[in-house]
N, C-alpha and C positions, 0 to 999 in steps of 0.2 A: 576784442582787445586792439588798441590803437598801436600802429607802427608808424614811426616817423623817419623821413630821410631829408637831410638838409643838402642844399646845393647853392651854387652861385658864388662861392668864394673865389679868391684869386689874389693877384699882385696888383697893387694900385699905388700911384704916388700920393703923397700927402695933399689934402685938398680935393682929392677925387671922390668918386661915388661908386658904390656897389649895391646890388639888390639881392638879398639872400631869399631863398625859397625853402619852405618846410612842406613837404608832400606827406599827407596821412593816408594810411589804408586802415580799414576797419570800420566799425560802426560807431554812430553817435559822436563824431568828431565836433559837431556843432553844439555839444552840451559841455564842452570843456573849455576852461581858460587856457590859452596858449601862451607860452613864455619862450623868450630867447635869452640865452645865457652865453657867456664866453669864458674861456680858460687859457690864459697865457702860460708859458712854460714856467714851472716852478711855483705857480700860483693856484689858488682854489678857483672853483668855478663860481663866476659872479653873475648876478642878475643883470640884465640889460633892459628888457621890456616885457610887458605882457598886454595882451588883448583879451577882452571878455568873449564869452561864448558867442554873443551876437555880433561882435565886432564894434559895438557902440562905445566901449570904454577902452582906454589905453593908459598905461601906467609906465614911467620911464625912470631908470636910474639917473641921478643927477648929471653923471658924467656924459650922458648922450642926449639930454634934453635939448631940443631945438636943432639937433643934427640928424637924429634917426626918427623914423616913422614906422610903426608897426601896423599891419593890417591883416585881414583875413578875408578869404572868399570860401564860404561854407559850401557853395555849389560845386566848387572844384576840390573840396577837402584840402585846402592849402592855406598857408599863411606866409607873410613876407616881412622882411625888414629892409627898408630902404635906408641906406647909410650914406650921408652927405658930409662934406667937409671932414673927411677922414684924417685921422692923426696917427702917428706912428705908435701911440699908446693904445690904439684900437686893435693892434695886431694880436690875434688869438685864434683858437679854434671856437667856432660858433656852434652852438647846439639849440635845438628846440625841444620842448617838453610840454606836457599837459598837467593840468591841476583841476581839482574838483572845486576849488575856492577862487574867490576874487579879492584882491588882485593876484592871488595865487600863493600857494604853499605846497610843500611836499610834491614838487613837480616830479614826474616820472615819464617813462617811455622814450627815453632819450635816443636820438638818432646817433649815427656815427660821427657827426660833425663835419663842418666845412671850414677849410683854412682861409683866414683872411690876413694878408700881409700888407702893411702900409709902409712904403719907403719914404725916407725924409729927402 
């Protein structure tokens, strides 16, 4: 069973950058699609980006295309979300999860999340 832990969040000014990490423990991490989601106060958890099991494919929400880059390193059981040109509306708790399908559905095994706050 895969367990995930997110890290790398923080407070940044608009226009700045952050790199989030998702560390996985357990077996067969490299067989799952990995997705990043975010949840702002009072809102549902929204899809941000996903990366295929091999890292060869990536899929993004329109709101982050051209600003965020998802990647993974299966040798380290880890995935990343590079966030550039951050906007105040990117403020949320960010979560990673896994899926058996591509580009991903029914994600599960959520970590506790990492807070990203973008000040204007």
